[in-house]
Each structure stands twice: as C-alpha cells, then as structure tokens.
C-alpha positions in Angstrom: -2.8 -3.5 28.9 -0.3 -2.7 26.2 -0.2 0.8 24.9 0.9 1.3 21.3 1.7 4.4 19.1 1.1 3.5 15.5 2.9 5.8 13.0 1.6 5.8 9.4 3.1 7.3 6.3 0.4 9.5 4.7 1.8 9.7 1.1 -0.6 7.8 -1.1 -3.4 5.7 0.3 -1.8 2.3 0.6 -0.3 2.8 4.1 -3.6 4.2 5.4 -5.5 1.3 3.9 -3.4 -1.2 5.8 -3.7 0.9 9.0 -7.5 0.8 8.6 -7.5 -3.0 8.7 -5.2 -2.9 11.8 -7.3 -0.2 13.5 -10.5 -2.2 13.1 -8.9 -5.3 14.5 -7.2 -3.5 17.4 -10.4 -1.7 18.3 -12.1 -5.1 18.9 -9.5 -5.9 21.7 -9.7 -5.0 25.3 -6.0 -5.8 26.1 -4.4 -3.1 23.9 -4.8 0.7 23.5 -3.6 2.3 20.3 -3.0 6.0 19.2 -2.3 6.9 15.6 0.0 9.5 14.1 0.1 10.3 10.4 2.7 12.4 8.5 3.6 13.2 4.9 0.3 14.8 3.7 -1.5 18.1 4.3 -4.3 17.8 6.8 -7.0 18.7 4.4 -6.0 15.9 2.0 -6.9 13.1 4.4 -10.4 11.6 4.0 -12.5 8.9 5.7 -10.3 8.9 8.8 -13.0 8.3 11.5 -11.8 4.9 12.4 -8.5 6.4 13.7 -10.2 8.4 16.4 -8.3 11.4 17.8 -5.3 10.9 15.6 -2.2 13.1 15.5 -0.6 14.8 12.5 3.0 15.8 11.8 4.7 17.3 8.8 7.2 14.4 8.4 8.8 13.9 5.1 7.2 13.0 1.8 7.8 12.6 -1.9 6.4 14.9 -4.6 5.3 13.7 -8.0 4.9 15.4 -11.4 3.7 13.8 -14.7 3.8 10.3 -13.4 7.3 10.4 -11.9 9.0 11.4 -8.6 9.9 15.1 -8.8 13.3 15.0 -7.0 13.8 18.8 -7.1 10.4 19.6 -5.6 10.9 16.8 -3.0 14.2 18.3 -1.9 12.9 21.9 -1.9 9.9 21.0 0.3 11.9 19.2 3.0 11.6 20.9 6.4 14.5 19.4 8.4 14.3 21.8 11.3 10.5 21.1 11.7 11.1 17.4 11.4 13.8 17.5 14.2 11.5 19.5 16.4 8.7 17.0 15.9 11.0 14.1 16.7 12.3 15.7 19.9 8.8 16.9 21.1 7.0 13.6 20.6 6.9 12.0 24.1 6.7 8.2 24.1 7.0 7.7 27.8 3.5 6.3 28.1 3.9 3.8 25.3 5.1 0.2 25.5 5.7 -0.1 21.7 5.8 1.9 18.5 4.3 0.3 15.4 5.5 1.9 12.2 4.5 1.9 8.6 7.3 3.8 6.9 6.6 6.9 9.1 9.8 8.8 10.1 8.7 10.9 13.1 7.6 8.0 15.3 10.5 5.9 14.1 13.2 8.4 15.0 11.5 9.4 18.2 11.4 5.7 19.3 15.1 5.4 18.4 16.0 8.5 20.3 14.0 7.5 23.4 14.9 3.8 23.4 11.3 2.5 22.8 11.0 -0.7 20.8 9.9 0.0 17.2 8.4 -2.7 15.0 8.1 -1.7 11.3 5.4 -3.4 9.3 5.4 -2.2 5.7 5.7 -3.3 2.1 9.0 -1.3 1.9 10.5 -3.7 4.5 10.0 -6.6 2.1 12.8 -5.1 -0.1 15.3 -5.7 2.7 15.2 -9.3 1.7 15.9 -11.4 -1.4 12.7 -10.6 -3.3 12.3 -9.5 -7.0 13.7 -5.9 -7.4 14.0 -3.5 -10.3 15.6 -0.1 -10.2 17.0 -0.8 -6.7 20.3 1.0 -6.0 22.5 2.2 -3.2 20.3 5.3 -2.6 17.2 3.1 -2.1 19.2 1.0 0.4 20.1 4.1 2.4 16.4 5.2 2.2 15.3 1.9 3.7 17.9 2.0 6.4 17.5 5.7 7.5 14.1 7.0 6.5 12.2 5.2 9.3 14.6 3.1 11.4 13.2 0.3 13.5 14.4 -2.6 15.8 12.4 -5.3 14.0 11.3 -5.3 10.4 8.3 -7.2 9.1 7.9 -7.0 5.3 4.6 -7.4 3.6 4.4 -8.9 0.1 2.3 -11.1 -2.2 4.6 -14.0 -1.5 7.3 -14.8 1.0 10.0 -15.8 -1.5 11.6 -18.0 1.1 12.0 -15.0 3.5 10.3 -14.0 6.8 7.7 -11.8 5.1 4.0 -11.6 5.9 1.1 -11.7 3.5 -1.1 -8.6 3.2 -4.3 -8.4 5.3 -7.3 -7.5 3.1 -10.7 -6.9 4.6 -13.2 -9.4 3.2 -15.8 -6.8 2.4 -16.3 -7.7 -1.2 -18.3 -10.1 -3.3 -15.8 -12.2 -5.2 -16.4 -12.3 -9.0 -19.0 -9.5 -8.9 -18.6 -7.3 -12.0 -20.4 -4.5 -13.8 -19.8 -2.8 -17.1 -17.0 -0.3 -16.2 -13.2 -0.3 -15.9 -11.9 1.3 -12.7 -9.1 3.8 -13.2 -7.0 5.1 -10.3 -3.9 7.0 -11.5 -3.5 9.8 -8.9 0.0 10.7 -10.0 -0.9 11.2 -13.7 -2.3 14.4 -15.2 -6.0 14.5 -16.0 -5.5 15.4 -19.6 -3.1 12.6 -20.1 -5.5 10.1 -18.7 -8.3 11.5 -20.9 -6.1 11.1 -24.0 -5.6 7.4 -23.3 -9.3 6.6 -22.4 -11.3 8.8 -24.7 -10.5 6.9 -28.0 -12.0 3.7 -26.6 -15.5 5.0 -26.7 -17.2 1.7 -26.3 -15.8 1.1 -22.8 -17.1 3.0 -19.7 -14.2 4.2 -17.5 -14.8 5.2 -13.9 -11.9 7.3 -12.7 -11.1 8.5 -9.2 -8.5 11.3 -8.9 -7.4 13.7 -6.2 -7.7 16.7 -8.5 -11.5 16.1 -9.0 -13.8 18.0 -6.6 -17.2 17.0 -7.9 -18.5 14.0 -9.9 -18.7 14.7 -13.6 -19.4 12.8 -16.9 -17.2 13.4 -19.9 -18.3 11.1 -22.7 -17.2 7.5 -21.8 -15.3 8.8 -18.7 -17.0 9.2 -15.3 -14.8 11.3 -13.0 -15.1 11.1 -9.2 -13.3 12.6 -6.2 -11.4 10.2 -3.9 -13.7 8.4 -1.5 -13.1 5.1 0.3 -16.6 3.8 0.2 -17.4 4.9 -3.4 -14.1 3.6 -4.6 -14.6 0.2 -3.0 -18.0 -0.1 -4.5 -16.6 0.7 -7.9 -13.8 -1.8 -7.4 -16.2 -4.6 -6.5 -18.2 -4.0 -9.7 -15.2 -3.4 -12.1 -14.3 -5.7 -14.9 -10.7 -4.6 -14.5 -8.4 -2.0 -12.9 -5.9 0.5 -14.3 -3.6 1.8 -11.7 -0.1 2.9 -10.7 2.0 0.2 -9.1 1.0 0.7 -5.4 0.9 -2.4 -3.2 -2.4 -2.1 -1.4 -4.7 -1.6 -4.4 -3.0 -4.3 -6.3 -3.5 -6.6 -3.3 -7.2 -5.9 -3.3 -7.4 -6.6 -7.0 -5.6 -9.9 -6.5 -8.0 -11.0 -3.8 -11.0 -10.1 -6.0 -9.5 -11.7 -9.1 -9.7 -8.4 -11.0 -7.3 -8.1 -14.0 -4.7 -5.4 -13.6 -3.1 -2.9 -16.0 -0.3 -1.1 -14.2 1.6 2.1 -15.2 4.3 2.3 -12.5 5.6 5.6 -11.2 8.9 6.4 -12.9 11.9 6.5 -10.6 10.0 4.6 -7.9 11.8 1.3 -7.4 9.0 -0.1 -5.2 6.4 0.2 -8.0 8.9 -1.0 -10.6 9.6 -4.0 -8.5 5.9 -4.7 -7.9 5.4 -4.8 -11.6 8.3 -7.2 -12.0 6.8 -9.6 -9.4 3.2 -9.4 -10.8 4.3 -9.9 -14.4 6.5 -12.9 -13.5 3.4 -14.5 -12.0 1.1 -13.5 -14.9 -0.9 -11.4 -12.5 -0.8 -8.1 -14.4 0.1 -6.3 -17.6 2.1 -3.1 -17.6 2.8 0.0 -19.7 5.7 2.4 -19.5 3.5 5.4 -20.4 -0.3 5.9 -20.8 -0.6 3.9 -24.0 -3.9 3.3 -25.9 -2.5 0.3 -27.7 -1.5 -1.4 -24.4 -4.9 -0.6 -23.0 -6.7 -2.1 -26.0 -4.6 -5.3 -25.8 -5.3 -5.6 -22.1 -9.0 -5.2 -22.5 -9.1 -8.3 -24.6 -7.6 -10.5 -21.8 -9.9 -12.7 -19.6 -10.5 -12.0 -16.0 -8.1 -13.2 -13.3 -8.6 -15.8 -10.5 -8.9 -14.6 -6.9 -6.1 -15.2 -4.4 -7.2 -15.7 -0.8 -5.2 -13.5 1.6 -6.0 -13.2 5.3 -8.6 -10.6 6.3 -8.1 -10.6 10.1 -4.7 -9.7 11.7 -5.5 -11.2 15.1 -2.6 -13.6 14.8 -0.3 -10.6 14.4 -1.9 -8.7 17.3 -1.5 -11.8 19.5 2.2 -12.0 18.5 2.6 -8.3 19.4 1.1 -8.8 22.8 3.2 -11.9 23.6 6.3 -9.7 23.3 8.4 -12.4 21.8 9.2 -10.0 19.0 12.4 -11.6 17.7 10.5 -14.7 16.6 9.2 -13.4 13.3 9.6 -16.7 11.5 6.9 -18.7 13.2 4.4 -15.7 12.9 5.0 -15.5 9.1 4.7 -19.3 8.7 1.3 -19.4 10.5 0.1 -16.5 8.4 1.0 -18.0 5.1 -0.9 -21.2 6.0 -4.1 -19.0 5.6 -3.2 -18.1 2.0 -4.6 -20.0 -1.1 -3.2 -19.4 -4.6 -4.8 -20.4 -7.8 -3.2 -23.5 -9.4 -1.4 -21.5 -12.2 0.2 -19.2 -9.6 1.1 -22.2 -7.4 3.0 -23.7 -10.2 5.1 -20.6 -10.8 5.8 -20.3 -7.0 6.8 -23.9 -6.5 10.5 -23.1 -6.7 10.2 -21.0 -3.5 10.1 -22.4 0.1 9.4 -20.5 3.3 12.6 -19.9 5.2 13.3 -22.6 7.9 
C-alpha cells in the first residue's frame, strides 16, 4: 500500500476545494493511505473539514489582503521564518512513499530536505508553461520556483494550451441549468461596505452574498448576507442566475461546469487572478471589472446565461497514475484526462488554434 502525505495551501478556499475532490476519491481506494496537512490559515478559520480526518496544521506562509489587493507590508510583517524552518525540520516523512502538494510550502521543503519525491498539483503550476499571463514578472517566477518546490509539476487549467496541463476535477453534485432568482456574490477580499455600495442601487435584483466577516445570516434590503459554508454555498451556486467573484480558479471552474455567467473583479497585484481573467475573457467566458462598479454590474446582468463545460468529476485516472509510479510520464496522463472534457461549440472554435503537446 502506498502512503501519501498531501500538503494543501489554506489561503482562500480553492486549494481546499480541490483537496476535497481528491480526498473523497482516495478514501474509496484500499491501495493507498493519505494524511493531510494544511498551512497558511488560522485554525479557527477552517470549516467543513470532516472529510480530511485527523489532518495536521502548520503556520506555513500566507498572503494578506486589504481592500481587494495583496497587502505586501502586512504579508512581510506576518512572516515567521524561524517557525517555518522549525516546522520543515520537525516534519518526519520517513513513513511516506510520496508527498502530494498543492502550493503548500512546509511539506514541499520537508520533502526536498529529506529526499522524498514531491509531486505538485496546482493551478499555480500551470503558469510554469506557455499559457496566457498578465502581470507576470521575475518575482512571480521566483515565487513559483521557491515557495513550494517539487520534483514533478502538474499544472491545472481550463485548457491545456498545448502543454502538459490537467483539466480541473469538479464533483458532479449539481443540477446543470438549475436557476433561481438570485445572483451569488463571493468577494472575500473586498470590504463589506464596498460590496454593499455596488449592490444596493440595483434594488430589483436579489443578491446572496457569502463573506468570511459575516457571523450570522442577515437581510439588508436586496442583499442577503451569509457566513461561509460549503453546503449552503453550493446550494446557492446551483440556484444562482450568475456569479460575482474574485478571480480564483476553483469557483470559476465550478461556474464553467454549471454554465453560470461570471462577473470577475480580480485581486489587484495577484498575477494568477489577472491571468485567469485574461484567459476567460479571451474565450468569452466571463466579464471583468477593475473595481466594484455598478455600471459594469448592470451591463453584465443583461447578458444571457452561459453554456456548461464538461470537466471530469472523478480523479481515479490520476490516482492510478500516482500508484503506477511512472511519474515522469505526465504527457499521457494529461492526454487521457482531456479526452473526458467537452467544450461548447463557440469555445471549441476559439480553442482550435491549440493542440495538445505531442
């Protein structure tokens, strides 16, 4: 039996969402045992974590945000390098055959230090390849190389762009095309009053907003506020007529699978989110706004709904590949996974200029 330690970055919910899909699939196997380690978030800020069993927590390293942008000063001041080095040195990997990593630095550096193979599977890894990028600079390149180093890098993206990149795995727990009468809003890095100023003037539309600063559900005119919750959020997503969000990868992926139209306000200074918007807009899969803009919102509300994209919901092919231990052959794995993806015809036409590597 293979024993795996799975390290997951806890900043934001996207990495944890992907880990939940993997955890459910791995739990169905009797030929692999997995332990989870999370870092980058305070212990009391995690929620709906039962699927990960007796998971471990470490301080790690994280990015802080203020008013919809990365707060570099606070990020630098909150770093705890001595604690990080202690965590790396004290993490014993002698019982593990493999470290899986989703942009989590403690397990990555511990694996490097102890000579244990580390396979990184993350959206960030897609930006190591020739994919659409915006705001990418030398500092971003250094971040990719040294934040969470690995032996093998498997990027995850909405398209392969001719590279050895995997499609996202999205659990098929929704009813395609189901819609209610509300617009779902998830802008966790924006201030509550700023969100209110954008939504309140459009009184004829019901907005259902999830935000980490909300403790109890409350109604404020046309805005219904809710604390973050996986189950409540997914129910709201299934019934939404559209979604307003930051430019995170996982939520956008869920919206694409459901055919929900997207309005994105990317996090300033975050090249990943800026690049996500560039990709989605080039495929006519979203609209974006630089700031929380009432005019942009009104124009987006008039757009028709999108068409769903079929992405895989079961990562068993990936798990089989991990257990076969032929880890250098990433190309055949990616090719088999993309055979499961189906794009709407308008998107296929825009993607026709790309071919899978090899």
